[in-house]
C-alpha positions in Angstrom: -16.2 13.4 24.2 -16.0 16.8 25.8 -13.8 19.6 24.7 -11.5 19.0 27.7 -11.0 15.3 27.0 -8.2 14.2 24.7 -8.5 11.4 22.2 -6.4 8.4 22.9 -4.6 6.9 20.0 -3.8 3.2 19.4 -0.5 1.6 20.0 1.6 1.2 16.9 3.1 -2.1 15.9 6.3 -1.5 17.9 4.5 -0.9 21.2 4.6 2.9 21.2 1.5 5.1 21.3 0.6 8.5 20.0 0.2 7.7 16.3 -3.1 8.3 14.6 -4.4 5.5 12.5 -4.2 6.5 8.9 -3.2 5.1 5.5 -0.4 7.5 5.4 1.1 6.3 8.7 0.7 2.7 7.5 2.6 3.6 4.3 5.3 5.2 6.4 5.7 2.1 8.5 6.1 0.1 5.2 8.7 2.7 3.9 10.6 2.6 7.2 10.8 -1.2 7.1 11.8 -1.7 3.5 13.5 1.6 2.7 12.2 4.4 0.5 13.8 3.1 -2.7 13.0 -0.6 -2.5 9.5 -0.2 -4.1 8.1 2.2 -6.7 5.2 4.2 -5.4 1.8 4.9 -6.9 1.8 6.9 -10.1 5.6 6.5 -10.5 4.8 2.9 -11.7 5.6 2.7 -15.4 2.6 2.7 -17.7 3.9 -0.5 -19.3 2.4 -2.4 -16.3 -1.1 -1.2 -17.3 -2.1 0.5 -14.1 -4.1 3.7 -14.3 -5.1 6.3 -11.8 -7.9 5.0 -9.5 -9.2 8.5 -8.8 -13.0 8.4 -9.0 -13.1 4.6 -9.4 -13.3 1.6 -7.0 -10.1 -0.2 -7.8 -8.7 0.7 -11.2 -5.5 2.5 -10.5 -2.0 2.4 -9.0 -1.1 0.2 -6.1 0.5 2.0 -3.1 3.8 0.1 -3.7 5.0 -2.0 -6.6 8.2 -4.0 -7.4 9.2 -6.1 -10.3 11.9 -8.7 -9.7 13.7 -11.0 -12.0 14.9 -14.3 -10.6 18.3 -15.9 -11.5 16.4 -18.2 -13.9 15.0 -15.2 -15.8 11.5 -15.5 -14.5 9.8 -12.2 -13.6 7.5 -11.7 -10.7 5.7 -8.7 -9.3 5.0 -7.5 -5.7 1.9 -5.4 -5.3 1.2 -3.8 -2.0 -1.9 -1.9 -0.8 -1.6 -0.2 2.6 -4.8 0.1 4.6 -4.8 1.3 8.1 -7.9 -0.5 9.3 -9.3 -2.8 6.7 -7.1 -5.7 5.8 -9.8 -7.3 3.5 -10.0 -4.1 1.4 -6.2 -4.3 0.8 -6.5 -8.0 -0.1 -9.4 -7.2 -2.5 -7.4 -4.5 -4.3 -4.3 -6.6 -4.6 -6.4 -9.4 -6.1 -8.0 -6.9 -8.5 -4.6 -5.7 -9.7 -3.3 -9.3 -10.1 -6.3 -10.2 -12.2 -6.0 -7.0 -14.2 -2.4 -7.8 -15.0 -3.2 -11.3 -16.3 -5.7 -10.0 -18.9 
């Protein structure tokens, strides 16, 4: 690509263009859809859930978004979200890692 050419960017999920592909933009789409207070983000997740910083590790750390919910029957469940801009499988692998970690 020459200095005079401009880089084209992919179309976002609503059909508009101009947004660079990045994990931050993917997280912003998630926030815009669910609202900024629906989920707890990263290191704000309480230590009681057993997540630790994943800095300098493969998986061990905080998910991008987390929510605990209690059903009317008293059963608890957890929603773990990993936002990846281009690699869906990596996101799935990390969520499975967190789920297995929580079961132990």
